[in-house]
C-alpha positions as CSV (number, residue, x, y, z in Angstrom):
1,M,-0.2,9.0,-45.5
2,K,1.4,5.9,-44.2
3,K,4.6,7.2,-44.0
4,Q,3.6,10.4,-41.8
5,I,1.7,8.0,-39.3
6,R,4.4,5.4,-38.8
7,P,7.1,7.7,-37.4
8,N,4.5,9.0,-35.1
9,V,3.7,5.1,-33.9
10,I,7.5,4.8,-33.4
11,A,7.8,7.8,-31.4
12,I,5.2,6.9,-29.1
13,A,6.4,3.3,-28.6
14,R,9.8,4.6,-27.7
15,K,8.4,6.4,-24.7
16,F,7.2,3.4,-23.2
17,P,9.9,0.5,-22.6
18,A,9.0,-3.3,-23.5
19,D,9.1,-3.9,-19.8
20,S,6.3,-1.6,-18.8
21,F,3.9,-4.0,-20.8
22,S,5.5,-7.5,-20.1
23,A,3.7,-9.9,-17.5
24,G,6.9,-10.3,-15.8
25,A,8.2,-7.9,-13.0
26,P,9.5,-4.6,-13.7
27,V,13.2,-3.8,-13.4
28,E,12.7,-1.6,-10.5
29,V,11.1,-4.5,-8.2
30,A,14.6,-6.3,-8.2
31,K,15.8,-3.3,-6.3
32,F,13.4,-3.7,-3.3
33,S,15.1,-5.6,-0.1
34,A,13.1,-8.0,2.0
35,S,12.7,-5.6,4.8
36,E,11.4,-2.8,2.3
37,F,8.8,-5.6,1.2
38,C,8.0,-6.0,4.8
39,V,7.3,-2.3,5.6
40,L,4.8,-1.9,2.2
41,S,3.2,-5.1,3.3
42,R,2.7,-3.6,7.0
43,R,1.4,-0.4,5.7
44,G,-1.1,-2.3,3.3
45,L,-2.4,-4.1,6.3
46,W,-2.9,-1.0,8.3
47,H,-4.7,0.6,5.2
48,L,-6.8,-2.8,5.5
49,L,-7.6,-2.4,9.0
50,F,-8.9,1.4,8.6
51,F,-10.8,0.3,5.8
52,L,-12.4,-2.5,7.7
53,L,-13.0,-0.1,10.8
54,I,-14.8,2.5,8.1
55,S,-16.8,-0.2,6.8
56,M,-17.9,-1.1,10.3
57,A,-19.0,2.4,11.1
58,A,-20.7,2.4,7.6
59,L,-22.5,-0.6,8.4
60,A,-23.6,0.6,11.5
61,G,-24.8,3.7,10.0
62,Q,-26.1,2.6,6.8
63,D,-30.2,3.4,7.8
64,F,-29.0,7.1,9.0
65,D,-31.2,9.4,7.0
66,L,-28.7,12.2,5.9
67,F,-31.7,14.5,4.5
68,A,-33.0,14.7,8.0
69,A,-29.8,15.4,9.6
70,V,-28.6,18.6,7.4
71,S,-30.8,21.7,6.6
72,E,-32.6,22.1,3.5
73,E,-30.3,25.1,2.6
74,F,-27.1,22.9,2.6
75,W,-29.1,20.4,0.0
76,T,-30.0,23.4,-2.0
77,I,-26.5,24.4,-2.5
78,L,-24.9,20.8,-2.8
79,G,-27.9,19.7,-5.2
80,S,-29.7,16.3,-5.7
81,P,-27.6,13.2,-4.7
82,P,-26.2,10.9,-7.8
83,P,-28.6,8.1,-8.6
84,P,-27.1,4.5,-7.4
85,Q,-26.4,3.6,-11.2
86,L,-24.1,6.5,-11.7
87,I,-22.3,5.3,-8.5
88,H,-22.0,2.0,-9.5
89,L,-20.5,3.0,-12.7
90,V,-18.0,5.3,-11.1
91,L,-17.2,2.3,-8.4
92,G,-16.6,0.1,-11.5
93,I,-14.3,2.4,-13.2
94,Y,-12.3,3.0,-10.2
95,T,-12.1,-0.6,-9.2
96,F,-11.1,-1.5,-13.1
97,C,-8.3,1.5,-12.8
98,A,-7.0,0.4,-9.3
99,L,-6.6,-3.0,-10.7
100,M,-4.7,-2.0,-13.7
101,L,-2.5,0.3,-12.0
102,L,-1.8,-1.9,-8.8
103,P,1.5,-3.5,-9.8
104,A,3.0,-0.3,-11.4
105,R,2.1,1.5,-8.1
106,L,3.4,-1.2,-5.9
107,S,6.8,-1.5,-7.9
108,K,7.8,2.1,-7.8
109,A,11.1,2.9,-6.2
110,S,9.4,5.7,-4.1
111,H,7.4,3.3,-1.8
112,A,4.8,5.8,-2.0
113,Q,1.5,4.0,-0.9
114,S,-0.6,6.8,-0.1
115,W,-3.7,7.1,2.1
116,A,-5.4,8.3,-0.7
117,H,-6.7,5.0,-1.9
118,L,-8.1,4.5,1.5
119,I,-10.1,7.5,1.4
120,Y,-11.3,6.7,-2.6
121,R,-12.5,3.4,-1.5
122,A,-14.2,4.9,1.9
123,V,-16.1,7.8,0.0
124,F,-18.3,5.4,-2.0
125,Y,-19.8,4.8,1.2
126,L,-20.8,8.5,1.5
127,F,-22.0,8.4,-2.2
128,Y,-24.4,5.6,-1.6
129,L,-25.3,7.2,1.8
130,S,-26.3,10.5,0.2
131,A,-28.2,8.5,-2.4
132,N,-30.0,6.5,0.6
133,A,-28.9,3.4,-1.1
134,L,-26.3,2.4,1.2
135,A,-28.1,-0.2,2.7
136,A,-28.8,-1.9,-0.5
137,H,-25.3,-1.5,-1.7
138,F,-22.8,-1.5,1.4
139,A,-21.4,-5.2,0.3
140,L,-20.9,-4.0,-3.1
141,V,-18.2,-1.2,-1.8
142,F,-17.0,-3.6,0.8
143,V,-16.1,-6.5,-1.9
144,A,-14.7,-4.0,-4.2
145,G,-12.6,-2.8,-1.6
146,L,-11.4,-5.8,0.0
147,I,-10.5,-7.3,-3.6
148,L,-8.3,-4.6,-3.9
149,Y,-6.7,-5.0,-0.6
150,V,-6.2,-8.7,-1.0
151,L,-4.7,-8.5,-4.5
152,E,-2.3,-5.6,-3.3
153,Q,-1.1,-8.0,-0.3
154,F,-0.8,-10.8,-2.9
155,Y,1.3,-9.0,-5.2
156,L,3.4,-8.0,-2.1
157,L,3.7,-11.6,-1.1
158,L,4.6,-12.9,-4.3
159,H,7.3,-10.4,-4.9
160,G,8.7,-10.4,-1.5
161,S,8.9,-14.3,-1.8
162,K,10.8,-13.9,-5.1
163,I,13.2,-11.6,-3.3
164,L,13.4,-13.8,-0.2
165,H,14.3,-17.0,-2.3
166,G,16.8,-15.0,-4.7
167,A,18.7,-13.9,-1.4
168,N,19.0,-17.3,0.0
169,L,20.0,-18.8,-3.4
170,H,22.9,-16.4,-3.3
171,N,23.8,-17.0,0.0
């Protein structure tokens, strides 16, 4: 029985290189130039700015009654809103997954920082608004989004400084 499991474990381990699990920077990070890191950092700051604007709009509309603004027929089609505890769970899972995938997403050679993460973070305001709990849980969504953006910028700053100092040492 053990001999049958062992080849499967080895085959799975070969699919994932050792560098992907190390605490150090992946090999692909070294291919970035300083200007490319500046572009990534600026793009992240634009995302942060739009997140702050969306957060200001959500703060201003936190007492908005979504049930009164939309017809009853729409709510019967859509169904009842999720309870705040379920939204907390989904926000926690999203934040944890985003934290775990942040270094891998930023170190890819494709430079693909999509606007999807901004939408993911902003949609939690709509979830809490639909549950009539945005006023009580605004800070939770705001802090989770802010932490992710700050860690993203810190990661880019850390690796950008490594590249700049490495370039200065070779010149």
